[in-house]
Structure formats: C-alpha cells, structure tokens
MARVOVEX-473192 format. One line per 4 residues: for each residue x, y, z of N, C-alpha, C. Coordinates in nm, 4 decimals. Layout:
X Y Z X Y Z X Y Z ~ ... .
END
This chain:
8.7568 3.0172 -1.4688 8.6647 2.8816 -1.2892 8.5645 2.8512 -1.3976 ~ 8.4551 2.8761 -1.4508 8.4037 2.8646 -1.5507 8.4284 2.7477 -1.6124 ~ 8.5331 2.7655 -1.6529 8.5718 2.6695 -1.7822 8.6276 2.5238 -1.6720 ~ 8.6776 2.6079 -1.5490 8.7673 2.4718 -1.5520 8.6598 2.3757 -1.4299 .
8.5497 2.4239 -1.3877 8.4504 2.3358 -1.2985 8.4010 2.2619 -1.3935 ~ 8.3189 2.3180 -1.5664 8.2897 2.2513 -1.6697 8.3964 2.1375 -1.6530 ~ 8.5222 2.1562 -1.6767 8.5908 2.0191 -1.7019 8.6260 1.8889 -1.6219 ~ 8.5730 1.9468 -1.4597 8.6220 1.8416 -1.3584 8.4557 1.7802 -1.4040 .
8.3363 1.9493 -1.4369 8.2212 1.8101 -1.3983 8.2744 1.6825 -1.5034 ~ 8.2979 1.7574 -1.6422 8.3029 1.6412 -1.7654 8.3899 1.5028 -1.7519 ~ 8.4977 1.5190 -1.6921 8.5680 1.4522 -1.7016 8.6396 1.4116 -1.6072 ~ 8.6159 1.3942 -1.4339 8.6330 1.3375 -1.2926 8.4866 1.4118 -1.2501 .
8.3527 1.3760 -1.2503 8.2527 1.3865 -1.1853 8.2291 1.3288 -1.0550 ~ 8.3313 1.2031 -1.0140 8.3096 1.2408 -0.9078 8.4339 1.2825 -0.7778 ~ 8.4976 1.3272 -0.8341 8.6293 1.4188 -0.7295 8.4884 1.5978 -0.7646 ~ 8.4288 1.6267 -0.8683 8.3229 1.7059 -0.7902 8.2633 1.7310 -0.7089 .
8.1852 1.5748 -0.7453 8.0962 1.5189 -0.6083 8.1838 1.5375 -0.4725 ~ 8.2696 1.4851 -0.4228 8.3492 1.5167 -0.3121 8.4307 1.6207 -0.2735 ~ 8.4130 1.7106 -0.3824 8.4652 1.9032 -0.3463 8.3139 1.9619 -0.2691 ~ 8.1918 1.8630 -0.2920 8.0965 1.9206 -0.3170 8.0705 1.8975 -0.1719 .
8.0757 1.7578 -0.1550 8.0744 1.7556 -0.0110 8.1272 1.8137 0.1044 ~ 8.2683 1.8364 0.0446 8.3479 1.8597 0.0892 8.3072 2.0261 0.1764 ~ 8.2940 2.1177 0.0833 8.2805 2.2375 0.0502 8.1482 2.2498 0.1813 ~ 8.0057 2.1201 0.1637 7.9303 2.1038 0.2817 7.9946 2.0852 0.3937 .
8.1170 2.0299 0.4498 8.1646 2.0134 0.5363 8.2793 2.0813 0.6003 ~ 8.2717 2.1728 0.4985 8.3640 2.3312 0.5437 8.2932 2.3985 0.6031 ~ 8.2065 2.4086 0.5793 8.0151 2.4906 0.6223 8.0237 2.5016 0.7430 ~ 7.9810 2.3322 0.8336 7.9706 2.3217 0.9378 8.0417 2.3202 1.0118 .
8.1826 2.2670 0.9692 8.3017 2.3073 1.0859 8.3241 2.4455 1.1048 ~ 8.2792 2.5437 1.0054 8.2667 2.6635 1.0905 8.1708 2.7077 1.1514 ~ 8.0402 2.6638 1.1467 7.9085 2.6775 1.1783 7.9104 2.6752 1.3548 ~ 8.0057 2.5115 1.3827 8.0129 2.5048 1.4353 8.0592 2.5125 1.5679 .
8.1566 2.6507 1.5218 8.2018 2.6719 1.6276 8.1051 2.7883 1.6855 ~ 8.0226 2.8660 1.6767 7.9059 2.9312 1.6793 7.8110 2.8856 1.7685 ~ 7.8348 2.7945 1.7310 7.6777 2.7073 1.8024 7.7419 2.6603 2.0137 ~ 7.6849 2.7197 2.0885 7.7017 2.6890 2.2720 7.6210 2.5857 2.3197 .
7.5263 2.5843 2.2636 7.4078 2.5479 2.3285 7.3589 2.4022 2.3054 ~ 7.4714 2.2541 2.3619 7.4724 2.1741 2.2665 7.4259 2.0494 2.3587 ~ 7.4929 2.1018 2.5059 7.4432 1.9995 2.6072 7.2578 2.0296 2.7188 ~ 7.2260 2.1820 2.6729 7.0540 2.1987 2.7532 6.9962 2.0588 2.7618 .
6.9680 2.0207 2.8208 6.8199 1.8831 2.8466 6.6998 1.9599 2.8364 ~ 6.6571 1.8653 2.8428 6.4803 1.8752 2.8375 6.4096 1.7413 2.8164 ~ 6.4200 1.6529 2.9626 6.2981 1.5247 2.9036 6.1523 1.5371 2.8772 ~ 6.1290 1.6695 2.8452 5.9975 1.6635 2.7854 6.0052 1.6985 2.6333 .
6.0784 1.6784 2.5970 6.1047 1.7091 2.4093 6.2084 1.5918 2.3971 ~ 6.2168 1.5198 2.5107 6.3393 1.3535 2.4284 6.2680 1.2879 2.3613 ~ 6.3302 1.2378 2.2580 6.3406 1.1370 2.1397 6.1605 1.1257 2.0715 ~ 6.2074 1.3386 2.0421 6.1170 1.4181 1.9375 6.1568 1.3604 1.8146 .
6.0706 1.3145 1.7203 6.1026 1.2626 1.5794 6.1083 1.3292 1.4568 ~ 6.2088 1.3347 1.3714 6.3208 1.4008 1.3193 6.1630 1.5158 1.2042 ~ 6.2415 1.6572 1.2596 6.1217 1.7413 1.1959 5.9837 1.7817 1.2590 ~ 6.0010 1.7912 1.4050 5.8876 1.8067 1.4741 5.9844 1.8561 1.5776 .
5.8618 2.0054 1.6219 5.9061 2.1242 1.6818 6.0258 2.1583 1.7025 ~ 6.0429 2.1931 1.5373 6.2013 2.3201 1.4756 6.2718 2.2617 1.5122 ~ 6.3023 2.1043 1.5479 6.4325 1.9950 1.5370 6.4277 1.9355 1.4359 ~ 6.5041 1.9661 1.2980 6.4883 1.9081 1.2030 6.5352 1.8037 1.2065 .
6.6301 1.6899 1.2669 6.6501 1.6244 1.2944 6.6298 1.4849 1.4222 ~ 6.5202 1.6193 1.5021 6.4903 1.5475 1.6397 6.5518 1.5628 1.7066 ~ 6.5161 1.5117 1.8259 6.6310 1.4971 1.9602 6.6515 1.4017 2.0020 ~ 6.8189 1.3945 2.0774 6.7798 1.2408 2.1879 6.7596 1.2283 2.3168 .
6.7646 1.1037 2.3821 6.7036 1.0346 2.5225 6.7036 1.1448 2.5939 ~ 6.7938 1.2998 2.5998 6.7574 1.3916 2.7169 6.7116 1.5067 2.6123 ~ 6.6613 1.5415 2.4948 6.5633 1.6332 2.4554 6.6959 1.7086 2.3799 ~ 6.8660 1.6831 2.4159 6.9092 1.7714 2.2988 6.8870 1.7607 2.1035 .
6.9333 1.8761 2.0687 6.8260 1.8863 1.9449 7.0022 1.8171 1.8668 ~ 6.9549 1.7228 1.8183 7.0794 1.6335 1.7474 7.1543 1.6868 1.6270 ~ 7.0923 1.7682 1.5434 7.1504 1.8642 1.4752 7.2686 1.9734 1.4952 ~ 7.2279 2.0274 1.6453 7.3727 2.0881 1.6682 7.4360 2.0267 1.7249 .
7.3773 1.9131 1.7859 7.5129 1.7838 1.7833 7.5951 1.7426 1.6859 ~ 7.5545 1.7803 1.5960 7.6620 1.7147 1.4377 7.6355 1.7913 1.3872 ~ 7.6768 1.9047 1.3774 7.7200 2.0209 1.3602 7.8265 2.0907 1.4683 ~ 7.8309 2.0579 1.6040 7.9614 2.0846 1.6597 8.0371 1.9243 1.6461 .
7.9402 1.8527 1.6503 8.0348 1.7188 1.6252 8.1418 1.6916 1.5301 ~ 8.0855 1.7694 1.4135 8.1820 1.7565 1.2525 8.3376 1.7928 1.3425 ~ 8.3254 1.9631 1.4153 8.4358 1.9950 1.4710 8.6069 1.8928 1.5375 ~ 8.4972 1.8129 1.6221 8.5662 1.7240 1.6617 8.5809 1.5970 1.5773 .
8.5303 1.5873 1.4892 8.5955 1.4459 1.4210 8.6619 1.4973 1.2690 ~ 8.6410 1.6047 1.1979 8.7183 1.6716 1.1382 8.8477 1.7245 1.1854 ~ 8.8483 1.7603 1.3239 8.9878 1.7898 1.3218 9.0777 1.6844 1.4017 ~ 9.0359 1.5989 1.3892 9.0910 1.4509 1.4518 9.1384 1.3901 1.3283 .
9.0207 1.4060 1.2528 9.0733 1.3331 1.1276 9.1945 1.3863 1.0277 ~ 9.2295 1.4990 0.9854 9.2963 1.6077 0.9800 9.4883 1.5345 1.0372 ~ 9.4445 1.6199 1.1611 9.5311 1.5845 1.2651 9.6328 1.5043 1.2496 ~ 9.5305 1.3962 1.2970 9.5990 1.2587 1.3199 9.6605 1.1513 1.1651 .
9.6013 1.2093 1.0541 9.6252 1.1968 0.9353 9.7554 1.2508 0.8964 ~ 9.7796 1.4134 0.9193 9.8755 1.4550 0.9451 9.9895 1.4016 1.0101 ~ 9.9940 1.3800 1.1718 10.0423 1.3245 1.2518 10.1443 1.2020 1.1924 ~ 10.0761 1.0888 1.1587 10.0777 0.9482 1.0821 10.1993 0.9718 0.9767 .
10.1357 1.0894 0.8418 10.1910 1.0892 0.7431 10.3394 1.1586 0.8124 ~ 10.3520 1.2146 0.9133 10.5189 1.3149 0.8904 10.6070 1.1501 0.9966 ~ 10.5494 1.1170 1.0989 10.6302 0.9983 1.1309 10.6516 0.8882 1.0223 ~ 10.5162 0.8550 0.9286 10.5574 0.8112 0.8074 10.6923 0.8142 0.7601 .
10.7004 0.9235 0.7069 10.7746 0.9761 0.6072 10.9458 1.0089 0.6787 ~ 10.8793 1.0339 0.7683 11.0419 1.0130 0.8670 11.1239 0.9084 0.8429 ~ 11.0160 0.7836 0.9379 11.0979 0.6779 0.9098 11.1154 0.6245 0.7573 ~ 11.0439 0.6331 0.7225 11.0619 0.5732 0.5024 11.1511 0.6494 0.4562 .
11.1898 0.8284 0.4903 11.3341 0.8774 0.4082 11.4117 0.8100 0.4818 ~ 11.4572 0.7827 0.5320 11.5388 0.7398 0.6416 11.5899 0.5811 0.6420 ~ 11.5032 0.5073 0.6481 11.4897 0.3593 0.5697 11.6070 0.3667 0.4562 ~ 11.4919 0.4597 0.3500 11.4943 0.3825 0.2330 11.6157 0.5251 0.1773 .
11.6763 0.6128 0.2707 11.7626 0.6593 0.1919 11.9402 0.6244 0.2693 ~ 11.9263 0.5389 0.3213 12.0409 0.5074 0.4217 12.0824 0.3560 0.4123 ~ 11.9195 0.3299 0.3519 11.9818 0.1928 0.3457 12.0850 0.1083 0.4811 ~ 12.1155 -0.0644 0.4421 12.1597 -0.1072 0.5324 12.0829 -0.1631 0.6705 .
12.2323 -0.1378 0.7996 12.1194 -0.1169 0.9523 12.0642 -0.0631 0.9635 ~ 12.0194 0.0470 0.9570 11.9676 0.1393 0.9067 11.7656 0.1339 0.8849 ~ 11.8217 0.0584 0.7483 11.6532 0.0383 0.7154 11.6535 -0.1101 0.7344 ~ 11.7395 -0.2173 0.8003 11.6504 -0.3241 0.8788 11.5869 -0.3308 0.9939 .
11.6359 -0.2187 1.0792 11.6096 -0.1615 1.2124 11.4382 -0.0907 1.1434 ~ 11.3988 -0.0532 1.1108 11.3116 0.0334 1.0741 11.2323 -0.0700 1.0334 ~ 11.2252 -0.1552 0.8948 11.2065 -0.2255 0.8683 11.1574 -0.3257 0.9316 ~ 11.1446 -0.3656 1.0100 11.2006 -0.4599 1.1264 11.0943 -0.3926 1.2223 .
11.0710 -0.2781 1.2472 10.9835 -0.1978 1.3521 10.8294 -0.2121 1.2822 ~ 10.8792 -0.1859 1.2206 10.7802 -0.1189 1.0754 10.6745 -0.2399 1.0808 ~ 10.7036 -0.3704 1.0634 10.6947 -0.5185 1.0726 10.5992 -0.5493 1.2159 ~ 10.6669 -0.4971 1.3521 10.6325 -0.5940 1.4595 10.5115 -0.4250 1.4585 .
10.4679 -0.3450 1.4406 10.3750 -0.2446 1.4192 10.2219 -0.3187 1.3279 ~ 10.3543 -0.3773 1.2343 10.2172 -0.3979 1.1448 10.1297 -0.5403 1.1538 ~ 10.1744 -0.6082 1.2279 10.1935 -0.7074 1.2951 10.0122 -0.7512 1.4141 ~ 10.0403 -0.5947 1.4762 9.8930 -0.6180 1.5344 9.8071 -0.5355 1.4714 .
9.6322 -0.5743 1.5191 9.5385 -0.5450 1.4247 9.5017 -0.4367 1.4768 ~ 9.4849 -0.3133 1.3986 9.5071 -0.1146 1.4478 9.4287 -0.0601 1.4927 ~ 9.2908 -0.1673 1.4841 9.2563 -0.0951 1.6273 9.2659 -0.1214 1.7305 ~ 9.2966 -0.2521 1.7145 9.3337 -0.3432 1.8568 9.3888 -0.2595 1.8985 .
9.5865 -0.2232 1.8445 9.6842 -0.1175 1.8942 9.6406 -0.0101 1.9341 ~ 9.5185 0.0695 1.8241 9.4579 0.1839 1.9346 9.4027 0.2058 2.0705 ~ 9.3355 0.0910 2.0480 9.2500 0.0813 2.1698 9.3864 0.0633 2.2768 ~ 9.4719 -0.0523 2.2743 9.5996 -0.1007 2.3560 9.6223 0.0899 2.4178 .
9.7142 0.1409 2.2864 9.7402 0.2472 2.3711 9.6449 0.3419 2.4638 ~ 9.5788 0.3813 2.3822 9.4879 0.5400 2.4460 9.4061 0.4415 2.5772 ~ 9.4757 0.3023 2.6208 9.4108 0.3098 2.7729 9.4972 0.3479 2.8435 ~ 9.6736 0.3966 2.7888 9.7615 0.4570 2.9121 9.7578 0.5860 2.9490 .
9.6875 0.6248 2.7588 9.6637 0.7820 2.8236 9.5743 0.8708 2.8253 ~ 9.5346 1.0061 2.8738 9.4242 1.0865 2.8571 9.3343 1.0869 2.8596 ~ 9.2054 1.0595 2.8546 9.0556 1.0770 2.7430 9.0389 1.2447 2.7299 ~ 9.1083 1.2554 2.6176 9.1130 1.4266 2.5452 9.1462 1.3928 2.4037 .
9.1168 1.4909 2.2805 9.1005 1.5360 2.2239 9.2807 1.5282 2.1256 ~ 9.3943 1.5851 2.2537 9.5242 1.5418 2.1297 9.5507 1.3862 2.1919 ~ 9.4982 1.3260 2.3205 9.5575 1.2040 2.3141 9.4980 1.0949 2.1936 ~ 9.3812 1.0952 2.1378 9.3177 1.0280 2.0645 9.3833 1.0795 1.8791 .
9.4350 1.1981 1.8656 9.4773 1.2117 1.7620 9.6394 1.1818 1.8101 ~ 9.7004 1.1302 1.9126 9.8414 1.0784 1.8616 9.8136 0.9202 1.8623 ~ 9.7465 0.9118 1.9417 9.7066 0.6902 1.9572 9.6939 0.7250 1.8167 ~ 9.5774 0.7799 1.7315 9.5506 0.7062 1.5905 9.7159 0.7629 1.5459 .
9.7388 0.8842 1.5145 9.8383 0.8924 1.3748 9.9409 0.8219 1.4863 ~ 10.0173 0.7735 1.5602 10.1737 0.6736 1.5780 10.1331 0.5065 1.5565 ~ 10.0073 0.4649 1.5159 9.9525 0.3705 1.5013 9.9385 0.3047 1.3031 ~ 9.9150 0.4547 1.2673 9.8916 0.4290 1.1285 9.9440 0.4755 1.0357 .
10.0874 0.4772 1.0643 10.1982 0.5469 0.9854 10.3013 0.4364 0.8942 ~ 10.2776 0.3468 0.9216 10.3506 0.2023 0.8722 10.2926 0.1888 0.6780 ~ 10.1979 0.2032 0.6595 10.2049 0.2299 0.4928 10.2681 0.3241 0.4626 ~ 10.2831 0.4452 0.5263 10.2987 0.5972 0.4192 10.4500 0.5897 0.4547 .
10.5320 0.4961 0.5474 10.6713 0.4779 0.5443 10.7539 0.3864 0.4616 ~ 10.6266 0.2545 0.4436 10.6777 0.1628 0.3408 10.6906 0.2376 0.1525 ~ 10.6116 0.2977 0.1732 10.5829 0.3743 0.0205 10.6457 0.4523 -0.0112 ~ 10.7139 0.5776 0.0533 10.7984 0.6663 0.1191 10.9569 0.5861 0.0900 .
10.9691 0.4598 0.1438 11.0964 0.3910 0.1223 11.0615 0.3806 -0.0119 ~ 10.9913 0.2631 -0.0484 10.9658 0.2246 -0.1958 11.0028 0.3416 -0.2796 ~ 10.9243 0.4463 -0.2744 10.9658 0.5413 -0.3589 11.0914 0.5645 -0.3884 ~ 11.1859 0.6561 -0.2824 11.2986 0.6735 -0.2497 11.3646 0.5500 -0.3342 .
11.4179 0.4351 -0.2945 11.5027 0.3631 -0.2839 11.4999 0.3676 -0.5012 ~ 11.3316 0.3864 -0.5406 11.3467 0.4300 -0.6860 11.4580 0.5373 -0.7445 ~ 11.4120 0.6233 -0.6403 11.4827 0.7546 -0.7602 11.6142 0.7676 -0.6838 ~ 11.6629 0.7222 -0.5888 11.8187 0.6700 -0.6039 11.9086 0.5792 -0.6802 .
11.7739 0.5438 -0.8098 11.8497 0.4918 -0.8709 11.8323 0.6036 -1.0333 ~ 11.7542 0.6760 -1.0277 11.7905 0.7762 -1.1389 11.9698 0.8895 -1.1718 ~ 11.9971 0.9332 -1.2424 12.0977 0.9788 -1.2764 12.1192 1.1306 -1.1842 ~ 11.9695 1.1776 -1.1828 12.0254 1.3205 -1.1003 12.0300 1.2943 -0.9784 .
12.0002 1.1765 -0.9315 12.0182 1.1692 -0.7804 12.1832 1.1096 -0.7580 ~ 12.2219 1.0618 -0.8391 12.4058 1.0291 -0.8869 12.4396 1.1706 -0.8798 ~ 12.4117 1.2301 -0.9370 12.4750 1.3488 -1.0207 12.4954 1.4499 -0.8635 ~ 12.4005 1.4732 -0.8356 12.3957 1.5516 -0.6850 12.4674 1.5349 -0.5250 .
12.5133 1.3679 -0.5628 12.6178 1.3552 -0.4694 12.7347 1.3570 -0.5562 ~ 12.7385 1.3330 -0.7112 12.9134 1.3750 -0.7045 12.9491 1.5059 -0.6616 ~ 12.8343 1.6228 -0.7263 12.8276 1.7389 -0.6667 12.9181 1.7575 -0.4882 ~ 12.8954 1.7109 -0.4651 12.9044 1.7124 -0.3252 12.7468 1.7848 -0.2277 .
12.6748 1.7456 -0.3333 12.5977 1.8235 -0.1690 12.5408 1.7242 -0.1008 ~ 12.4902 1.8075 0.0815 12.4775 1.7551 0.1639 12.3246 1.6846 0.1698 ~ 12.3540 1.5392 0.2955 12.2291 1.4691 0.2727 12.0682 1.4987 0.2411 ~ 12.0989 1.6315 0.3066 11.9924 1.7581 0.3441 11.9261 1.7716 0.2759 .
12.0283 1.8244 0.1985 11.9788 1.9023 0.0776 11.9121 1.7556 -0.0334 ~ 11.9750 1.6910 -0.0051 11.9621 1.5804 -0.1281 11.8269 1.5184 -0.1182 ~ 11.7597 1.5002 0.0026 11.6387 1.4696 0.0529 11.5662 1.5614 0.0424 ~ 11.5460 1.7219 0.0936 11.4019 1.7379 0.0650 11.4593 1.8615 -0.0895 .
11.5165 1.8493 -0.1239 11.5185 1.8899 -0.2750 11.5117 1.8584 -0.3796 ~ 11.5509 1.6997 -0.3613 11.6318 1.6481 -0.5013 11.4438 1.4434 -0.4878 ~ 11.4815 1.4175 -0.3280 11.4314 1.3323 -0.2981 11.2777 1.3283 -0.2672 ~ 11.2395 1.4120 -0.1679 11.0610 1.4056 -0.1278 10.9936 1.4949 -0.1899 .
11.0873 1.6280 -0.2569 10.9747 1.6905 -0.3683 10.9111 1.6014 -0.4688 ~ 11.0206 1.4516 -0.5140 10.9570 1.3818 -0.5664 10.8743 1.2503 -0.5943 ~ 10.8282 1.2879 -0.4652 10.6977 1.1623 -0.3444 10.6129 1.2440 -0.3014 ~ 10.5800 1.3498 -0.3172 10.4506 1.4108 -0.3207 10.3562 1.4135 -0.3727 .
10.3903 1.2889 -0.4919 10.2410 1.2629 -0.5325 10.1585 1.1554 -0.4420 ~ 10.2502 1.0804 -0.4002 10.1874 0.9561 -0.3344 10.1617 1.0432 -0.1979 ~ 10.2421 1.1139 -0.1170 10.2300 1.1385 0.0140 10.0937 1.1702 0.0205 ~ 9.9808 1.2959 -0.0829 9.8926 1.4409 -0.0730 9.8468 1.3275 -0.0782 .
9.8337 1.1596 -0.1973 9.6993 1.0787 -0.1405 9.7177 1.0085 -0.0371 ~ 9.8123 0.9489 0.0327 9.7752 0.9191 0.1235 9.7223 1.0081 0.2775 ~ 9.7460 1.1117 0.2387 9.7603 1.1993 0.3608 9.6047 1.2159 0.3066 ~ 9.5333 1.2441 0.2117 9.3558 1.2733 0.1876 9.3009 1.1419 0.2337 .
9.3712 0.9696 0.2020 9.2682 0.8806 0.2173 9.2810 0.8948 0.3618 ~ 9.4151 0.8900 0.3988 9.4058 0.9049 0.6066 9.3306 0.9999 0.6497 ~ 9.2954 1.0520 0.6119 9.1845 1.1872 0.7340 9.0541 1.0639 0.7218 ~ 9.0011 1.0041 0.5794 8.8969 0.9053 0.6469 8.9369 0.7729 0.6742 .
9.0059 0.7567 0.7142 9.0906 0.6498 0.7759 9.0750 0.6525 0.9785 ~ 9.0713 0.8135 0.9790 9.1407 0.9043 1.1208 8.9990 0.8924 1.1356 ~ 8.8515 0.9534 1.0808 8.7886 0.9547 1.1287 8.7063 0.8209 1.1606 ~ 8.7387 0.7471 1.1161 8.6616 0.6112 1.1295 8.7076 0.5860 1.2000 .
8.8520 0.5539 1.2588 8.8710 0.5143 1.3917 8.8179 0.5732 1.4957 ~ 8.8515 0.7545 1.5123 8.8188 0.8079 1.6177 8.6425 0.7809 1.6596 ~ 8.5333 0.7321 1.5891 8.4635 0.6919 1.5242 8.3819 0.5831 1.5997 ~ 8.4820 0.4256 1.6085 8.4926 0.3134 1.6271 8.5579 0.3582 1.8046 .
8.6209 0.4360 1.8229 8.6828 0.4297 1.9873 8.5559 0.4954 2.0363 ~ 8.4896 0.5941 2.0191 8.4018 0.6873 2.0658 8.2561 0.5933 2.0566 ~ 8.2512 0.5098 1.9743 8.1599 0.3724 2.0215 8.1430 0.2656 2.1031 ~ 8.3124 0.2139 2.1274 8.3070 0.1875 2.2090 8.3743 0.2499 2.3658 .
8.3128 0.3848 2.3748 8.3026 0.4315 2.4889 8.4936 0.5153 2.5095 ~ 8.5099 0.4976 2.4605 8.6961 0.4881 2.4782 8.7397 0.6669 2.3933 ~ 8.6508 0.6755 2.3567 8.6604 0.8047 2.3238 8.6300 0.9571 2.3957 ~ 8.6212 1.0742 2.3215 8.6122 1.1704 2.3893 8.4353 1.1302 2.4221 .
8.4352 1.1859 2.5970 8.3127 1.1336 2.6651 8.1965 1.2553 2.6517 ~ 8.0674 1.1600 2.6568 7.9863 1.2139 2.6966 7.9803 1.3253 2.7968 ~ 7.9514 1.4903 2.7707 7.8564 1.5544 2.7118 7.9188 1.5824 2.5606 ~ 8.0552 1.5849 2.5059 8.1032 1.6505 2.4616 8.0265 1.5556 2.3300 .
7.9651 1.6192 2.2274 7.9606 1.5951 2.1360 8.0257 1.5130 1.9969 ~ 8.0658 1.3732 1.9660 8.0709 1.3332 1.8699 8.0155 1.2544 1.7935 ~ 8.0146 1.2335 1.6765 8.0120 1.1375 1.5670 7.9272 0.9712 1.6481 ~ 8.0824 0.9416 1.6256 8.0582 0.7641 1.7160 8.0426 0.8247 1.8422 .
8.0216 0.8669 1.9061 7.9799 0.8835 2.0606 7.7827 0.8844 2.0889 ~ 7.7553 0.9556 1.9419 7.6081 0.9917 1.9481 7.5685 0.8353 1.8712 ~ 7.6086 0.7994 1.8173 7.5950 0.6832 1.7816 7.5660 0.5455 1.9392 ~ 7.6918 0.5700 1.9690 7.7363 0.4873 2.1007 7.5506 0.5164 2.1812 .
7.5414 0.6072 2.2062 7.4425 0.6950 2.3273 7.2782 0.6615 2.2362 ~ 7.2817 0.6605 2.0655 7.1392 0.6140 2.0337 7.1245 0.4577 2.0227 ~ 7.2753 0.3674 2.0356 7.2221 0.2661 1.9788 7.1247 0.1650 2.0735 ~ 7.0998 0.2119 2.2184 7.0069 0.1201 2.2812 6.8052 0.1877 2.2773 .
6.8151 0.2477 2.1833 6.7008 0.3742 2.1388 6.6286 0.2934 1.9667 ~ 6.7593 0.2291 1.8801 6.7458 0.2398 1.7476 6.5315 0.1602 1.7004 ~ 6.4946 0.0988 1.8401 6.3861 0.0436 1.7950 6.3018 0.1545 1.7550 ~ 6.2837 0.2303 1.8575 6.1801 0.3826 1.8885 6.2439 0.4877 1.8126 .
6.3304 0.4480 1.8047 6.4401 0.5865 1.7828 6.5845 0.5721 1.6841 ~ 6.5168 0.5287 1.5638 6.6419 0.4924 1.5297 6.7452 0.6356 1.4688 ~ 6.6856 0.7353 1.3903 6.7278 0.8669 1.4064 6.8808 0.8996 1.4920 ~ 6.8779 0.8343 1.6378 6.9774 0.8755 1.6820 7.0878 0.8453 1.6367 .
7.1133 0.7460 1.6149 7.2259 0.6445 1.5570 7.2549 0.6655 1.4172 ~ 7.1154 0.6218 1.3314 7.1874 0.6298 1.2006 7.2170 0.8434 1.0941 ~ 7.1917 0.9195 1.1848 7.1819 1.0654 1.1473 7.3124 1.0583 1.1270 ~ 7.3874 1.0621 1.2878 7.5876 1.0196 1.2702 7.6055 0.9747 1.1946 .
7.5298 0.8354 1.2223 7.6442 0.7423 1.1320 7.6276 0.7953 0.9616 ~ 7.5209 0.8203 0.9013 7.4888 0.8680 0.7489 7.5960 1.0029 0.7338 ~ 7.6494 1.0432 0.8256 7.7569 1.1844 0.8103 7.9090 1.1294 0.8352 ~ 7.9512 1.0319 0.9032 8.0361 0.9806 0.8892 8.0078 0.8450 0.7647 .
7.9612 0.8368 0.7109 7.9667 0.7550 0.5683 7.9761 0.8167 0.5134 ~ 7.9370 0.9963 0.4872 7.9183 1.1114 0.3663 8.0709 1.1290 0.4075 ~ 8.1162 1.1897 0.5196 8.2764 1.2449 0.4908 8.3565 1.1388 0.4875 ~ 8.3354 1.0567 0.4922 8.4357 0.9358 0.4454 8.4711 0.8666 0.3053 .
8.3208 0.9026 0.2002 8.2558 0.9248 0.0764 8.3678 1.0115 0.0399 ~ 8.3213 1.1137 0.0694 8.4348 1.2914 0.0310 8.5423 1.2310 0.0179 ~ 8.6107 1.2614 0.0945 8.7759 1.2113 0.1241 8.7723 1.0855 0.0794 ~ 8.7386 0.9760 0.0397 8.7845 0.9168 -0.0539 8.7834 0.9151 -0.1612 .
8.7169 1.0168 -0.2425 8.6566 1.0359 -0.3643 8.7744 1.1408 -0.4360 ~ 8.8099 1.2275 -0.2999 8.8721 1.2862 -0.3616 9.0442 1.2358 -0.3452 ~ 9.0624 1.1483 -0.3010 9.1990 1.0787 -0.2909 9.2299 1.0338 -0.3559 ~ 9.1341 0.9237 -0.4042 9.1058 0.8182 -0.5525 9.1392 0.9322 -0.6784 .
9.0917 1.0198 -0.6194 9.0576 1.1412 -0.7826 9.2284 1.1858 -0.7809 ~ 9.2411 1.1843 -0.6863 9.4531 1.3094 -0.6262 9.5422 1.1888 -0.6884 ~ 9.4792 1.0269 -0.6896 9.5739 0.9539 -0.7288 9.5562 0.9291 -0.8682 ~ 9.4474 0.9630 -0.9873 9.4344 0.9305 -1.1222 9.5665 1.0627 -1.1152 .
9.5521 1.1738 -1.0721 9.6334 1.2554 -1.1304 9.7449 1.2879 -1.1185 ~ 9.7867 1.1970 -1.0069 9.9174 1.2617 -0.9455 10.0030 1.1229 -0.9757 ~ 9.9522 0.9828 -0.9822 10.0318 0.9083 -1.0399 10.0741 0.8577 -1.1428 ~ 10.2063 0.8872 -1.1995 10.2574 0.8552 -1.2886 10.2675 0.7651 -1.3607 .
10.2539 0.6140 -1.2782 10.1958 0.4636 -1.3429 10.0925 0.5090 -1.4366 ~ 9.9779 0.5573 -1.3086 9.8989 0.5398 -1.4015 9.8175 0.6201 -1.5485 ~ 9.9038 0.7196 -1.5534 9.9085 0.8031 -1.6532 9.9659 0.7663 -1.7791 .
END
C-alpha cells in the first residue's frame, strides 16, 4: 500500500492532491448526517466574525453557525452532484449506444434531437425545466441530469462507431450473438474509460449547476443549507461579513477542483490515445 501511495505521489501529485481533498469531503459528508441543529436562530450572535465564541467560521445574519451549515450543505451538494452526473451518464450512454449501434434513421433522429438540446444554453435550459417541476432535491437532480447528457451521448456514439470497425465486432456478428450481448459484452466494456472520465468530470459540473440554481433562488429553499444558497443569503452582507459568501464559495471551488483533478488524472490513465 505504501509503495502504491509513493508511486502516486511521485508520478501524479495532482491525483494525490485530489484524492486527499475528496477524502476530506467524504468525512464532511458522513459527519453531515450527525448534525441536526443547523437552523437554530440567535440574533444576539448574528454576523460574528471567524473564530468568535467557538464559531470557527463565524455566524450568519440569523446567528446560525456557518461551519455546521457548511457540513450539512456538503450532503446536498455532493449527493446532487453524484446523482445528477449518474443520471446524465445513463441517458447519454443509452442514446449514444442506440445511435452508434443501429445507425441509419435511428442515428439521425437521436443526433438531431441531441443538436436541438445542445443549441440551448445549459443554464437557461436548467432554469426553464426547473420552473415546471416541484422545488426539491429530486427535481434538481432530474433537471440537471436531463440537461447535461448530450456530450456523453456524442462520445459514446463515436466510440461505438469506431469499435464497429474492429474485427472482433464482425466476428461476434458472424457467430450469431444477439444485439444485447454484443452491446453489453463487446461494445460498452470498451467504452468504459471515457465513460468513467465523463462521470467524474460531470460531478463537478452538476455541483456548479446546483450552486447556480441555489444562488438564483431556484434551488433548495432556505432554511435547508446548501452552499449555493448560503452564497445567496450572504451576498447582501459582503461589505460587513464577507465570510458568509466566501466560505461556501471556497468549498464549492475546492470540491470542483478535486473532482476535476481526479477526472483529468483518470483521463491520462485510461485514454488509449494519450498512452
């Protein structure tokens, strides 16, 4: 184990740094389930600076401890990021597989639909869809997931079209294997590298999208703590208590950076063209 860690530190320090941050975030995520007092208000201790009265990150305008809200907010941000990225991955893999495998009319229909979705700015599309759904965590996951699958679909389609030209694909067809077996046994396993990379990078994009919605007041509503919502709550106090917004903003940046570092390192390890 020590040899593997030393190898990672020596050959890919960015991956090691990203894994350290993700480990820290995982600890926050686990701790969030043990914190229940995040909404108790005490105006007598409102806007306390960092380090005052045993409040490491200070308090907000309602006297609520920012550290507790940051920890609980990690539960929502990370859960939404993982779930939305997984949903977009499933949709993208489904459409990309059908488009690349069957070609012809099915390919044209799916790709033109993909072009239509991609023609809309992502954030505007997310806002437009979120208006028509209830304001809860499930809706936010669905909104982000169904608006960010297009890149995955195009990638999987191109990979499958490339694999279809390989001899082992023609051999599997000559042996009379069913389409389902060919897809799940021969095509998708050979696409797993790019799929894993997109899933990792998609988590950071989903976290950014959720934070943007929360900042615009369209995400999970207060008093439920989310990092984007905390930035929105603190924007009116930037001159007198900047930590209300800068601390959750810093956690968003650190989280996105960690997933991007891990995703880029996985790309270097799994991408055959780079090798």
